[in-house]
C-alpha positions as CSV (number, residue, x, y, z in Angstrom):
1,M,-158.0,69.9,361.4
2,R,-154.5,69.2,362.5
3,A,-151.3,70.8,361.1
4,S,-148.1,69.6,359.5
5,S,-145.2,68.5,361.7
6,V,-141.9,69.7,360.4
7,K,-139.9,70.5,363.5
8,A,-137.1,68.2,364.8
9,K,-135.8,68.9,368.3
10,P,-132.1,68.9,368.8
11,S,-131.1,65.5,370.1
12,T,-128.2,63.1,369.8
13,R,-130.7,60.5,368.7
14,V,-132.0,62.6,365.8
15,P,-130.3,61.7,362.5
16,L,-128.2,64.6,361.3
17,N,-130.2,64.9,358.1
18,R,-133.3,65.7,360.2
19,L,-131.8,68.6,362.0
20,T,-132.4,72.1,360.8
21,A,-129.6,74.3,359.6
22,A,-129.5,76.2,362.9
23,E,-129.3,73.0,364.8
24,L,-126.6,71.7,362.5
25,T,-124.6,74.9,363.0
26,Q,-124.6,74.2,366.8
27,S,-123.8,70.6,366.3
28,I,-120.8,71.4,364.0
29,A,-119.6,74.0,366.5
30,R,-119.5,71.1,369.1
31,G,-117.4,69.0,366.8
32,T,-119.7,67.3,364.3
33,K,-118.0,66.9,360.9
34,S,-119.6,68.4,357.8
35,E,-118.7,65.1,356.1
36,D,-121.0,63.3,358.5
37,V,-123.8,65.7,357.8
38,V,-123.5,65.4,354.1
39,S,-123.2,61.6,354.4
40,A,-126.5,61.5,356.4
41,C,-128.2,63.5,353.7
42,L,-126.8,61.2,350.9
43,E,-128.0,58.2,352.8
44,R,-131.5,59.7,353.0
45,I,-131.4,60.4,349.3
46,D,-130.3,56.8,348.6
47,D,-133.2,55.6,350.5
48,R,-135.9,57.9,349.2
49,E,-135.0,59.3,345.9
50,K,-136.5,56.4,343.9
51,H,-139.9,57.6,345.4
52,V,-139.5,61.4,345.5
53,H,-137.3,62.1,342.4
54,A,-136.2,65.5,343.8
55,W,-132.7,65.7,342.3
56,A,-131.7,66.7,338.7
57,F,-128.0,66.2,339.4
58,L,-126.1,64.7,342.3
59,D,-122.4,63.9,342.5
60,R,-122.0,62.1,345.8
61,E,-118.2,62.2,345.8
62,H,-118.0,65.8,344.9
63,A,-120.4,66.7,347.7
64,L,-118.3,64.8,350.2
65,K,-115.1,66.4,348.8
66,Q,-116.6,69.8,349.5
67,A,-117.4,68.8,353.1
68,R,-114.0,67.3,353.7
69,A,-112.3,70.4,352.5
70,L,-114.3,72.5,355.0
71,D,-113.6,70.0,357.8
72,R,-109.9,70.4,357.1
73,S,-110.0,74.2,357.1
74,G,-112.1,74.5,360.2
75,P,-114.9,77.0,360.8
76,R,-114.0,80.7,360.3
77,G,-117.2,82.2,361.5
78,Q,-119.2,81.5,358.3
79,P,-122.9,81.3,359.0
80,L,-123.5,78.3,356.7
81,F,-120.3,76.5,357.5
82,G,-120.6,72.8,356.6
83,I,-124.4,73.1,355.8
84,P,-125.5,71.3,352.7
85,I,-128.0,73.1,350.4
86,G,-129.9,72.2,347.2
87,V,-130.1,74.5,344.2
88,K,-132.9,74.7,341.8
89,D,-131.8,73.6,338.3
90,V,-132.3,77.0,336.7
91,I,-129.6,78.6,338.9
92,D,-126.0,78.3,337.7
93,T,-123.4,76.3,339.5
94,A,-119.7,76.4,338.4
95,D,-119.1,72.7,339.2
96,M,-122.4,71.2,338.2
97,P,-124.7,71.3,335.1
98,T,-127.7,73.6,334.9
99,Q,-130.2,71.9,332.7
100,M,-133.4,74.0,333.1
101,G,-135.6,70.9,333.2
102,S,-135.2,70.8,329.4
103,S,-133.5,68.4,326.9
104,L,-132.2,71.6,325.2
105,Y,-129.8,72.1,328.1
106,Q,-128.8,68.5,328.8
107,G,-125.3,68.5,330.3
108,H,-125.1,72.3,330.0
109,R,-122.4,73.9,332.2
110,S,-122.2,77.7,332.7
111,G,-118.7,77.6,334.2
112,S,-119.6,80.0,336.9
113,D,-121.8,80.3,340.0
114,A,-124.9,82.4,340.2
115,A,-124.6,85.2,342.7
116,C,-126.7,83.5,345.3
117,V,-124.7,80.3,345.0
118,A,-121.4,82.2,345.2
119,L,-122.6,84.0,348.4
120,A,-123.7,80.7,349.9
121,R,-120.3,79.1,349.2
122,A,-118.5,82.0,350.7
123,A,-120.6,81.5,353.8
124,G,-119.4,77.9,354.1
125,A,-122.2,76.0,352.4
126,V,-121.8,72.7,350.7
127,I,-123.7,72.7,347.3
128,L,-125.2,69.2,347.6
129,G,-126.7,69.1,344.1
130,K,-129.3,70.5,341.7
131,T,-133.0,70.0,342.4
132,V,-135.7,69.3,339.8
133,T,-137.5,72.2,338.2
134,C,-140.4,72.4,335.8
135,E,-139.2,73.1,332.3
136,F,-137.6,76.6,332.3
137,A,-139.3,77.2,335.7
138,G,-142.6,77.1,333.9
139,M,-145.6,74.8,334.0
140,S,-144.5,71.5,332.5
141,P,-143.6,69.4,335.6
142,G,-140.6,67.1,336.1
143,P,-140.7,63.7,337.8
144,T,-140.8,65.0,341.4
145,T,-143.6,63.6,343.7
146,N,-145.0,64.9,346.9
147,P,-143.1,63.3,349.8
148,H,-146.4,62.9,351.8
149,N,-148.1,61.0,349.0
150,K,-146.4,60.2,345.8
151,A,-149.7,60.3,343.9
152,H,-149.9,64.0,344.4
153,T,-148.0,67.0,343.0
154,P,-145.4,68.7,345.1
155,G,-146.2,71.9,343.3
156,G,-144.1,73.8,340.9
157,S,-141.8,75.0,339.5
158,S,-139.4,74.6,342.5
159,S,-140.7,71.1,343.1
160,G,-137.4,69.4,343.8
161,S,-136.3,72.0,346.3
162,A,-139.5,71.8,348.3
163,A,-139.6,68.0,348.2
164,A,-136.0,67.6,349.1
165,V,-136.3,69.8,352.2
166,A,-139.6,68.3,353.2
167,D,-138.2,64.7,352.9
168,F,-135.2,65.5,355.1
169,M,-132.7,65.1,352.2
170,V,-131.3,68.6,352.8
171,P,-132.0,71.3,355.3
172,L,-132.0,74.2,352.9
173,A,-132.7,74.8,349.3
174,L,-132.9,77.6,346.8
175,G,-135.9,78.1,344.5
176,T,-137.4,80.8,342.3
177,Q,-140.8,82.3,342.1
178,T,-142.3,84.0,339.0
179,G,-145.9,83.3,339.9
180,G,-146.1,81.1,342.9
181,S,-143.2,78.7,342.6
182,V,-141.8,79.0,346.1
183,L,-145.0,79.5,348.2
184,R,-147.1,76.8,346.5
185,P,-144.7,73.9,346.7
186,A,-143.8,74.9,350.3
187,S,-147.4,74.7,351.2
188,F,-148.0,71.4,349.3
189,C,-144.9,69.8,350.8
190,G,-145.3,71.1,354.3
191,V,-142.2,73.3,354.8
192,F,-141.4,77.0,355.2
193,G,-141.1,78.9,351.9
194,F,-139.8,82.5,351.8
195,K,-140.1,84.9,348.9
196,P,-138.3,88.1,349.7
197,T,-139.0,91.6,348.4
198,F,-138.5,91.7,344.7
199,G,-134.8,92.2,344.0
200,A,-133.6,91.5,347.5
201,F,-131.5,88.5,346.3
202,N,-129.3,89.2,343.3
203,R,-130.5,87.2,340.3
204,R,-127.4,87.1,338.2
205,G,-126.9,83.5,337.0
206,M,-130.6,82.6,337.1
207,F,-132.3,81.7,333.8
208,P,-135.0,84.4,333.4
209,A,-138.6,83.6,333.1
210,A,-140.3,87.0,333.5
211,E,-137.7,89.5,334.8
212,S,-140.3,91.9,336.2
213,L,-141.5,89.1,338.5
214,D,-138.6,86.6,339.0
215,T,-137.5,86.3,342.6
216,I,-135.1,83.9,344.2
217,G,-136.5,82.2,347.3
218,V,-135.7,79.8,350.2
219,F,-137.1,76.6,351.5
220,A,-136.4,75.4,355.0
221,R,-137.7,73.5,358.0
222,S,-137.5,76.5,360.4
223,I,-137.8,80.3,360.3
224,A,-134.4,80.5,361.9
225,D,-132.9,78.7,358.9
226,I,-134.6,81.2,356.5
227,E,-133.1,84.0,358.5
228,I,-129.6,82.5,358.3
229,L,-129.7,82.0,354.5
230,S,-131.5,85.2,353.7
231,T,-129.0,87.2,355.7
232,V,-126.2,85.6,353.6
233,L,-128.0,86.5,350.4
234,E,-129.0,90.1,351.4
235,L,-125.7,92.0,351.5
236,G,-125.6,94.1,354.7
237,A,-128.8,92.7,356.1
238,E,-129.3,92.7,359.9
239,S,-128.8,89.3,361.5
240,P,-130.8,87.8,362.9
241,A,-134.2,89.4,362.6
242,A,-135.0,91.3,365.7
243,G,-137.8,89.7,367.8
244,L,-141.1,91.6,368.2
245,D,-141.5,93.6,371.4
246,R,-145.3,93.5,371.1
247,R,-148.0,91.5,369.6
248,P,-148.1,92.0,365.8
249,R,-151.0,93.9,364.2
250,I,-152.4,91.4,361.6
251,G,-154.8,92.1,358.8
252,L,-157.0,89.2,357.7
253,C,-156.8,89.4,353.9
254,R,-159.0,86.8,352.2
255,T,-158.0,88.4,348.8
256,P,-160.3,88.8,345.7
257,M,-159.9,85.0,345.0
258,W,-161.4,83.8,348.2
259,E,-164.2,82.0,346.4
260,K,-161.6,79.7,344.9
261,A,-160.4,78.6,348.4
262,Q,-161.3,75.0,349.2
263,P,-162.7,74.1,352.7
264,E,-159.3,73.1,354.0
265,T,-157.8,76.5,353.1
266,V,-160.8,78.4,354.5
267,A,-160.5,76.4,357.7
268,A,-156.7,77.0,357.9
269,V,-156.9,80.8,357.5
270,E,-159.9,81.1,359.8
271,N,-158.4,78.8,362.5
272,A,-155.1,80.7,362.4
273,A,-156.9,84.0,362.8
274,E,-158.9,82.7,365.8
275,Q,-155.8,81.3,367.5
276,L,-153.8,84.5,367.0
277,E,-156.6,86.7,368.2
278,R,-156.9,84.5,371.4
279,A,-153.2,85.0,371.9
280,G,-153.8,88.8,371.9
281,A,-152.9,89.8,368.4
282,P,-155.3,92.4,366.9
283,I,-156.9,90.8,363.9
284,T,-158.8,93.1,361.5
285,P,-160.4,92.1,358.2
286,V,-158.8,93.9,355.2
287,T,-160.4,94.4,351.8
288,L,-158.0,95.1,349.0
289,P,-158.7,97.9,346.5
290,D,-160.9,96.8,343.6
291,S,-158.0,97.1,341.1
292,F,-156.1,94.3,342.9
293,A,-158.5,91.8,341.5
294,E,-156.9,92.2,338.0
295,L,-153.3,91.6,339.2
296,R,-153.4,87.8,338.7
297,H,-154.3,88.2,335.1
298,A,-151.8,91.0,334.5
299,A,-149.0,88.9,336.0
300,R,-149.7,85.5,334.6
301,E,-151.4,86.2,331.3
302,T,-149.7,89.4,330.3
303,I,-146.3,90.1,331.9
304,N,-145.3,86.5,332.1
305,N,-146.1,85.6,328.5
306,Y,-144.6,88.7,327.0
307,E,-141.3,88.5,329.0
308,R,-141.0,84.7,328.5
309,A,-141.2,85.2,324.8
310,G,-138.4,87.7,324.9
311,A,-136.2,85.7,327.3
312,M,-136.5,82.5,325.2
313,A,-136.1,84.1,321.7
314,D,-133.0,82.0,320.9
315,E,-134.6,78.7,322.0
316,W,-137.7,79.6,320.1
317,N,-135.8,80.4,316.9
318,T,-133.5,77.4,316.9
319,N,-135.3,74.5,318.8
320,R,-138.9,75.3,319.3
321,E,-140.0,71.7,318.6
322,S,-138.1,70.7,321.8
323,I,-140.1,73.1,323.9
324,S,-143.2,71.6,325.6
325,P,-146.6,72.4,324.0
326,V,-147.8,74.4,327.1
327,L,-144.7,76.6,327.1
328,R,-144.8,77.0,323.3
329,K,-148.4,78.3,323.7
330,R,-147.2,80.9,326.2
331,I,-144.4,82.0,324.0
332,E,-146.7,82.3,321.0
333,I,-149.2,84.4,323.0
334,G,-146.3,86.6,324.2
335,S,-144.8,87.0,320.8
336,R,-148.1,88.2,319.3
337,M,-149.0,90.5,322.2
338,P,-149.1,94.3,321.5
339,R,-146.5,96.1,323.6
340,S,-149.3,98.4,324.7
341,E,-151.0,95.5,326.4
342,Y,-147.8,94.5,328.2
343,L,-147.3,98.1,329.3
344,Q,-150.8,98.2,330.6
345,G,-150.0,95.2,332.8
346,L,-146.8,96.8,334.1
347,R,-148.7,100.0,334.9
348,L,-151.4,98.1,336.8
349,G,-148.6,96.6,339.0
350,E,-147.1,100.0,339.6
351,E,-150.5,101.5,340.5
352,C,-151.3,98.8,342.9
353,R,-147.9,98.9,344.5
354,A,-148.5,102.6,345.1
355,K,-151.5,101.7,347.2
356,L,-149.7,99.3,349.4
357,P,-148.8,101.9,352.1
358,Q,-152.6,102.5,352.5
359,V,-153.2,98.7,352.7
360,F,-150.5,98.2,355.3
361,A,-151.1,101.4,357.2
362,D,-152.4,99.8,360.4
363,F,-150.7,96.4,360.1
364,D,-147.4,94.7,360.5
365,A,-148.4,91.8,358.3
366,L,-151.3,90.4,356.4
367,L,-152.6,86.8,357.0
368,A,-153.8,85.5,353.6
369,P,-154.6,82.1,352.0
370,C,-151.5,80.5,350.5
371,V,-153.0,77.9,348.2
372,N,-156.4,76.7,347.1
373,G,-156.2,73.6,349.2
374,E,-154.2,70.4,349.5
375,A,-151.9,69.3,346.7
376,P,-154.0,68.0,343.9
377,R,-153.8,64.4,342.9
378,G,-151.7,63.7,339.8
379,L,-148.4,64.8,338.5
380,Q,-149.5,66.3,335.2
381,A,-150.1,69.8,336.7
382,T,-148.6,71.7,339.6
383,G,-151.6,73.5,341.1
384,D,-153.2,76.9,340.9
385,P,-150.8,79.9,341.6
386,S,-153.6,82.5,342.1
387,F,-153.1,83.1,345.8
388,Q,-149.4,83.6,345.4
389,T,-149.2,85.5,342.2
390,I,-150.8,88.7,343.3
391,W,-148.1,89.2,346.0
392,T,-145.4,88.4,343.4
393,I,-146.4,91.2,341.1
394,L,-146.8,93.5,344.1
395,H,-143.1,92.7,345.0
396,T,-144.0,92.2,348.6
397,P,-142.1,89.7,350.9
398,S,-144.2,86.7,351.8
399,I,-143.8,83.5,353.7
400,A,-145.6,80.2,353.7
401,L,-146.1,78.6,357.2
402,P,-146.8,74.8,357.3
403,T,-149.6,75.1,359.8
404,H,-152.4,72.8,358.9
405,R,-153.5,69.6,357.1
406,G,-156.4,68.9,354.8
407,P,-158.9,66.1,354.6
408,H,-156.5,63.6,353.0
409,G,-153.7,64.3,355.5
410,L,-151.7,66.5,353.2
411,P,-150.2,69.9,354.3
412,V,-152.1,73.1,353.8
413,G,-150.1,76.3,354.6
414,I,-151.1,79.9,355.4
415,Q,-149.3,82.9,354.0
416,L,-148.0,86.0,355.8
417,V,-147.3,89.1,353.7
418,A,-145.5,92.3,354.8
419,P,-144.8,95.7,353.1
420,R,-142.0,95.9,350.5
421,Y,-138.6,96.0,352.1
422,A,-139.9,94.9,355.5
423,D,-138.5,91.4,355.1
424,R,-137.0,91.3,358.6
425,Q,-140.3,92.5,360.0
426,L,-142.0,89.7,358.2
427,L,-139.7,87.1,359.6
428,A,-140.2,88.4,363.1
429,C,-144.0,88.4,362.7
430,A,-143.8,84.9,361.2
431,Q,-141.8,83.6,364.2
432,W,-144.4,85.1,366.6
433,V,-147.2,83.5,364.7
434,W,-145.4,80.2,364.4
435,D,-144.8,80.2,368.2
436,I,-148.5,80.5,368.8
437,L,-149.6,78.0,366.2
438,S,-146.9,75.4,366.4
439,P,-148.0,73.8,369.8
440,T,-151.0,72.5,367.9
441,I,-149.0,71.2,365.0
């Protein structure tokens, strides 16, 4: 089984849109214009968007205008100076519509930036456009296809962000995860996807799905790029993540859903563990406490439904016929749910989070399956979030690494998970792991 190739080495021959954000930062420092970078991205979009359908809104002249303004002002030490990024279309942008993947919000403009967008702008980023989302970051997919095979799903709900980065339309993109909406599309599309510790990135200006779970995340083509953007979004964060001075202690965590893993995921996790152990990393199997087996149901069927019903009360009261049947069903279930059942789900999450110090006592990170397998064929569904959801409700930072491919040549990622608030530690471990695995990729 071979892995997904997503790395582009710096070279004058490499088109600007194929460089990572870290490489572009170096290129801009040497004199490359942000306008040229944005133009290269727009040319790629012109060539590929009719196949990928990653963008919900794109104003080419406005994107170029932002870049030209930066070029005139010159760099002032901003870490994202001149770098274009995509923004999932449930995150507010002052100068672009935020349409939630729903006809209810067609043309809607908030008039202000979400906190994450404002921080990115202040760091010198060019907001290239809005990327396609499933309806209200839920389960009803938009038109986006998988860049590796347009007959397969890119995952959801951050489908446009993952596909745009994977297809070299933009080096960085923002997404959101309530169940598995960063990690799953990252794995399916073959890019890095980072979900920080719950609450690490301020969520003001993001349409809520389930506020006990909602987390803003990042898509990129290198771990260094994730470090750059996450440092911007985490006020006061250390930059960059310190490298490891030893081999990481890694727990092999197959999770309670292991029987759902398809052969390609089993092979990816087992192969990664073998390679890391040969490289000298202590690899020890980990069995999660029995109560963790109920986390997926608590997050998806209880907390998600209950909190979505509350968040969408106005849309439900005034325009429920314009909400998709699958989301209407979720809202109906949440509206009828006894609060005691909801509180039981919250308590289970709290109880399991209290056990995390024990789980991580001897480990810097856990190696876990990221997805069931390759991206499923068809665009009517976005794939099973089970392997991502448990870490979402546990509020732990996690990252998808695009390490392998499956039987049909589509990407299959692995997942690394660290203790809560150990985001920098996770990125350092991820870089060490990637350095070991990437030569075979």
